[in-house]
C-alpha positions in Angstrom: -178.6 143.0 189.0 -177.6 142.2 185.6 -174.6 144.9 186.1 -173.5 142.4 189.5 -173.8 138.9 187.7 -171.4 140.4 185.3 -169.3 141.5 187.6 -169.7 137.8 188.9 -169.0 136.5 185.7 -166.0 138.6 185.1 -164.3 137.9 188.9 -164.5 134.0 187.7 -162.7 134.4 185.0 -160.1 136.0 186.3 -159.7 133.5 189.7 -159.4 130.8 186.7 -156.9 133.0 184.5 -155.0 133.5 188.4 -155.3 129.6 188.7 -153.5 128.4 185.0 -150.9 126.5 184.3 -149.4 126.7 180.7 -147.0 123.3 182.1 -150.4 122.0 183.6 -152.8 122.7 180.3 -149.9 120.8 177.9 -150.4 117.7 180.7 -154.7 118.3 180.2 -154.0 118.0 176.4 -152.2 114.5 176.2 -154.4 113.0 179.2 -157.4 113.9 178.0 -156.6 113.1 174.2 -157.3 115.9 172.7 -155.1 115.1 169.2 -156.3 115.1 165.9 -159.1 111.7 165.8 -158.6 110.6 170.1 -162.3 111.5 171.9 -161.1 114.3 173.3 -160.0 116.2 169.9 -160.3 119.9 169.8 -161.0 120.5 173.3 -159.2 123.1 175.1 -157.6 123.3 178.7 -156.0 126.5 180.8 -154.3 123.7 183.4 -156.6 124.3 186.7 -156.7 121.2 189.0 -159.5 120.4 189.7 -159.4 121.1 193.9 -158.3 124.6 192.2 -161.4 124.3 190.0 -163.3 123.2 193.0 -162.1 126.3 194.8 -163.5 128.8 193.1 -167.6 126.6 192.7 -167.6 127.6 196.5 -166.7 131.1 196.2 -169.5 131.3 193.6 -171.8 128.5 194.1 -174.5 130.6 196.4 -174.4 133.2 194.0 -174.6 132.6 190.2 -177.7 132.2 189.2 -178.8 129.1 186.9 -179.3 130.0 183.9 -175.6 131.9 183.8 -174.2 128.5 184.5 -175.1 128.1 180.4 -172.3 130.6 179.7 -169.8 128.5 181.6 -171.2 125.2 180.0 -170.7 126.0 176.3 -167.4 127.5 176.5 -165.1 125.6 174.8 -162.8 125.7 177.5 -162.9 122.1 179.4 -162.5 124.2 183.7 -165.4 126.3 183.0 -167.6 123.7 182.1 -166.9 121.7 184.8 -166.9 124.6 187.1 -170.4 125.3 185.5 -171.5 121.2 186.0 -170.1 121.5 189.9 -172.6 124.4 190.5 -175.1 122.7 188.4 -174.8 119.5 190.6 -174.5 122.7 193.8 -177.7 123.5 192.9 -179.6 120.3 192.3 -178.5 118.8 196.0 -179.8 122.4 197.7 -182.8 122.9 195.4 -186.5 121.7 195.8 -188.0 120.0 194.0 -188.9 122.1 190.9 -184.8 123.3 190.8 -184.4 119.2 190.7 -186.4 119.1 187.1 -185.1 122.6 186.1 -181.3 121.1 186.4 -182.0 118.0 184.9 -183.7 119.3 182.2 -181.2 122.0 181.7 -178.4 118.9 181.7 -180.3 117.2 179.4 -181.1 119.8 177.1 -176.7 120.4 177.3 -175.0 117.1 176.8 -173.9 117.9 173.8 -171.6 120.1 176.0 -170.6 117.0 179.2 -168.3 116.2 176.0 -165.3 114.0 178.4 -165.7 110.7 181.0 -164.4 113.4 183.3 -167.5 115.7 183.1 -169.7 112.8 182.6 -168.3 111.1 185.7 -168.8 113.7 187.8 -172.4 115.0 187.2 -174.3 111.9 185.3 -175.3 109.9 188.2 -175.3 113.2 191.1 -178.3 114.9 189.0 -180.2 112.7 186.2 -179.6 109.8 188.3 -180.4 110.3 191.9 -183.5 112.6 189.6 -184.5 109.3 188.0 -184.7 107.1 191.8 -188.5 107.6 192.3 -189.1 108.1 188.2 -189.5 106.2 184.9 -186.1 106.2 183.5 -187.1 106.1 179.7 -184.3 108.6 178.9 -181.5 106.8 180.3 -182.2 104.1 177.2 -183.1 106.9 174.8 -179.6 108.4 175.9 -177.7 105.0 175.2 -179.1 105.2 172.0 -177.9 107.6 170.3 -174.8 107.3 168.0 -172.9 109.9 170.9 -170.1 108.9 172.9 -171.1 110.9 175.7 -175.0 110.4 175.8 -174.4 106.9 175.8 -172.0 107.1 179.1 -174.1 109.5 180.5 -176.5 106.6 180.7 -174.5 104.3 182.1 -172.7 106.6 184.8 -176.6 107.2 185.6 -177.3 104.5 187.6 -174.5 104.1 189.7 -177.1 106.7 191.5 -179.7 103.2 191.3 -176.9 100.9 192.7 -176.2 102.7 195.7 -179.9 102.2 195.8 -178.9 98.2 195.9 -181.2 98.5 192.2 -179.6 96.8 189.5 -182.1 95.9 187.0 -181.4 99.3 184.8 -177.0 98.5 185.1 -177.8 95.1 183.8 -179.7 96.0 180.7 -177.6 99.0 179.3 -174.5 96.8 180.2 -176.0 94.3 177.9 -176.5 97.6 175.4 -173.0 98.3 175.6 -171.3 95.5 175.0 -170.9 95.4 171.6 -170.3 99.2 171.9 -166.6 99.9 170.0 -164.3 102.6 172.2 -162.9 101.4 175.7 -164.6 104.1 177.3 -167.3 103.2 176.8 -166.0 99.4 178.4 -164.1 100.8 181.1 -168.2 102.4 182.3 -169.5 99.7 181.9 -166.5 97.2 183.7 -166.8 99.6 186.4 -170.4 100.0 187.0 -170.8 95.8 187.4 -167.8 97.1 189.1 -170.2 98.7 191.8 -173.1 96.2 191.5 -170.5 92.7 192.3 -169.9 95.4 195.5 -173.5 94.8 196.6 -174.5 91.7 194.9 -171.4 89.7 193.1 -174.2 87.0 192.3 -175.4 89.1 189.5 -172.5 90.3 187.9 -171.5 86.6 188.2 -174.5 84.9 186.0 -174.9 88.4 183.9 -170.9 88.1 182.4 -171.4 84.1 182.4 -174.1 84.5 180.6 -172.7 86.8 177.8 -169.2 85.8 178.0 -168.5 85.9 174.5 -170.2 89.8 173.8 -168.3 91.2 177.2 -165.4 93.2 176.4 -162.0 92.1 177.6 -161.2 95.3 179.5 -165.4 95.1 180.6 -164.6 91.9 182.0 -161.3 92.9 184.3 -163.8 96.2 186.0 -166.0 94.1 186.7 -163.8 90.8 188.4 -161.6 93.0 190.0 -162.7 91.9 193.1 -162.9 88.1 192.3 -161.3 85.3 194.6 -158.1 85.6 193.1 -158.3 81.7 191.8 -161.7 82.0 190.1 -161.4 85.4 188.5 -158.0 84.2 186.8 -160.4 81.0 185.3 -162.8 83.5 184.3 -160.2 85.7 182.7 -159.1 82.8 180.6 -162.2 81.4 179.5 -162.8 78.5 182.0 -166.9 79.5 183.3 
């Protein structure tokens, strides 16, 4: 069995090498802000597109053991980490209660490796959020209080699962905590989640914005009220609330 797993891992890496592109690698390095002092500083890309990565996921998702996904999740290569998270998402969706808990625990124990916005966005609400739908949610408040950008993004993005279930309380509470965040990535994430709530209950978002208007970052405001009636939206942007 060990030999089979080693062979599979070797084949996965060979498949990634086939799809890799120097040109796309350079594009991704700029797009995901890998320069010194940027949020993705030091991240390594090999130039594999998301559709190509998903082809590799579909090829191996039924065979690779859960524990072996950590080899890819702990990799410095961005596409490998994305591969691991998409495998874990598939396993979570297909798994029973025991498997789901195992994957959620593994996910939360390895948040430090889920360290770019696309990695969080493709996994957090599908795994952590879904798991917490019928459970106590204090872990999200632990995550949002950490001095770690990606843990905080996992916290707010996980609430997307609640929003889809027409539950908005945690989204609003975590959004309130994050209004003072310094990073534009979090301003966008909060605004995105508020916009998703808006699609289902515009009044509750409008009330939230009015109550917290002086603390709402400009980017968050623009995202949150994107679907507001144009004349009213312009008033909100001018501070006429």
